[in-house]
MIZA-494299 format. One record per residue (C-alpha): residue number from 1; residue in one letter; chain; z, y, x. Coordinates in pm, whole numbers. Layout:
% MIZA-494299
<resi NUM; resn A; chain A; zz Z; yy Y; xx X>
...
% end
This chain:
% MIZA-494299
<resi 1; resn X; chain A; zz 609; yy 1226; xx 939>
<resi 2; resn X; chain A; zz 744; yy 1149; xx 580>
<resi 3; resn X; chain A; zz 774; yy 1388; xx 281>
<resi 4; resn X; chain A; zz 1137; yy 1470; xx 162>
<resi 5; resn X; chain A; zz 1218; yy 1722; xx -105>
<resi 6; resn X; chain A; zz 1540; yy 1834; xx -103>
<resi 7; resn X; chain A; zz 1752; yy 1903; xx -416>
<resi 8; resn X; chain A; zz 2089; yy 2088; xx -454>
<resi 9; resn X; chain A; zz 2360; yy 1933; xx -677>
<resi 10; resn X; chain A; zz 2702; yy 2014; xx -819>
<resi 11; resn X; chain A; zz 2864; yy 1697; xx -881>
<resi 12; resn X; chain A; zz 3151; yy 1683; xx -1161>
<resi 13; resn X; chain A; zz 3316; yy 1350; xx -1115>
<resi 14; resn X; chain A; zz 3520; yy 1185; xx -1425>
<resi 15; resn X; chain A; zz 3274; yy 1265; xx -1711>
<resi 16; resn X; chain A; zz 3226; yy 1085; xx -2042>
<resi 17; resn X; chain A; zz 2852; yy 975; xx -1945>
<resi 18; resn X; chain A; zz 2664; yy 1036; xx -1625>
<resi 19; resn X; chain A; zz 2384; yy 1288; xx -1708>
<resi 20; resn X; chain A; zz 2220; yy 1603; xx -1597>
<resi 21; resn X; chain A; zz 2380; yy 1927; xx -1749>
<resi 22; resn X; chain A; zz 2189; yy 2202; xx -1633>
<resi 23; resn X; chain A; zz 2174; yy 2474; xx -1384>
<resi 24; resn X; chain A; zz 2464; yy 2661; xx -1257>
<resi 25; resn X; chain A; zz 2412; yy 2919; xx -929>
<resi 26; resn X; chain A; zz 2084; yy 2742; xx -851>
<resi 27; resn X; chain A; zz 2227; yy 2392; xx -837>
<resi 28; resn X; chain A; zz 2162; yy 2137; xx -1035>
<resi 29; resn X; chain A; zz 2475; yy 2021; xx -1232>
<resi 30; resn X; chain A; zz 2513; yy 1629; xx -1259>
<resi 31; resn X; chain A; zz 2795; yy 1512; xx -1414>
<resi 32; resn X; chain A; zz 2915; yy 1150; xx -1340>
<resi 33; resn X; chain A; zz 3148; yy 870; xx -1497>
<resi 34; resn X; chain A; zz 3262; yy 757; xx -1168>
<resi 35; resn X; chain A; zz 3556; yy 900; xx -999>
<resi 36; resn X; chain A; zz 3609; yy 1103; xx -698>
<resi 37; resn X; chain A; zz 3750; yy 813; xx -501>
<resi 38; resn X; chain A; zz 3652; yy 612; xx -190>
<resi 39; resn X; chain A; zz 3279; yy 745; xx -196>
<resi 40; resn X; chain A; zz 3218; yy 605; xx -581>
<resi 41; resn X; chain A; zz 3076; yy 945; xx -694>
<resi 42; resn X; chain A; zz 2842; yy 964; xx -428>
<resi 43; resn X; chain A; zz 2724; yy 597; xx -484>
<resi 44; resn X; chain A; zz 2698; yy 684; xx -827>
<resi 45; resn X; chain A; zz 2479; yy 979; xx -765>
<resi 46; resn X; chain A; zz 2268; yy 832; xx -543>
<resi 47; resn X; chain A; zz 2195; yy 563; xx -783>
<resi 48; resn X; chain A; zz 2159; yy 814; xx -1074>
<resi 49; resn X; chain A; zz 1917; yy 1001; xx -907>
<resi 50; resn X; chain A; zz 1707; yy 700; xx -781>
<resi 51; resn X; chain A; zz 1703; yy 563; xx -1134>
<resi 52; resn X; chain A; zz 1616; yy 904; xx -1293>
<resi 53; resn X; chain A; zz 1338; yy 982; xx -1025>
<resi 54; resn X; chain A; zz 1195; yy 656; xx -1036>
<resi 55; resn X; chain A; zz 1231; yy 598; xx -643>
<resi 56; resn X; chain A; zz 1447; yy 350; xx -447>
<resi 57; resn X; chain A; zz 1808; yy 388; xx -402>
<resi 58; resn X; chain A; zz 1722; yy 380; xx 7>
<resi 59; resn X; chain A; zz 1491; yy 699; xx -74>
<resi 60; resn X; chain A; zz 1775; yy 918; xx -193>
<resi 61; resn X; chain A; zz 1989; yy 1039; xx 115>
<resi 62; resn X; chain A; zz 2295; yy 1219; xx 88>
<resi 63; resn X; chain A; zz 2232; yy 1511; xx 354>
<resi 64; resn X; chain A; zz 2556; yy 1707; xx 302>
<resi 65; resn X; chain A; zz 2853; yy 1736; xx 88>
<resi 66; resn X; chain A; zz 3000; yy 1383; xx 136>
<resi 67; resn X; chain A; zz 3365; yy 1541; xx 40>
<resi 68; resn X; chain A; zz 3230; yy 1824; xx -169>
<resi 69; resn X; chain A; zz 3110; yy 1882; xx -497>
<resi 70; resn X; chain A; zz 2825; yy 2080; xx -346>
<resi 71; resn X; chain A; zz 2590; yy 1818; xx -239>
<resi 72; resn X; chain A; zz 2240; yy 1830; xx -68>
<resi 73; resn X; chain A; zz 2042; yy 1518; xx -131>
<resi 74; resn X; chain A; zz 1688; yy 1437; xx 41>
<resi 75; resn X; chain A; zz 1421; yy 1234; xx -165>
<resi 76; resn X; chain A; zz 1219; yy 1033; xx 77>
<resi 77; resn X; chain A; zz 870; yy 995; xx -20>
<resi 78; resn X; chain A; zz 843; yy 1278; xx -322>
<resi 79; resn X; chain A; zz 687; yy 1576; xx -258>
<resi 80; resn X; chain A; zz 843; yy 1904; xx -416>
<resi 81; resn X; chain A; zz 594; yy 1960; xx -670>
<resi 82; resn X; chain A; zz 663; yy 1602; xx -814>
<resi 83; resn X; chain A; zz 1039; yy 1658; xx -810>
<resi 84; resn X; chain A; zz 992; yy 1981; xx -1005>
<resi 85; resn X; chain A; zz 777; yy 1806; xx -1250>
<resi 86; resn X; chain A; zz 1031; yy 1540; xx -1296>
<resi 87; resn X; chain A; zz 1323; yy 1793; xx -1342>
<resi 88; resn X; chain A; zz 1107; yy 1998; xx -1583>
<resi 89; resn X; chain A; zz 1276; yy 1904; xx -1876>
<resi 90; resn X; chain A; zz 1638; yy 1986; xx -1768>
<resi 91; resn X; chain A; zz 1761; yy 2339; xx -1908>
<resi 92; resn X; chain A; zz 1766; yy 2626; xx -1649>
% end
């Protein structure tokens, strides 16, 4: 069985640049420069997370929230401890 870490994210599309913007209500806030049309924000979120976490795009799965700002991603092959270490620099 493969390991997968879960990440709750609140996506804010149409931002000036793509970046993490801290936490809000136990969710990581991700500002994306992509618009929320035709799945562009979802695709941008997957690409941003893969680059930030140093994993393949195919390892980042959108589990829930395809049409919502509140999304849950699964990061395949990344343990919870590793995920928390990579996210440690983001302000809570």
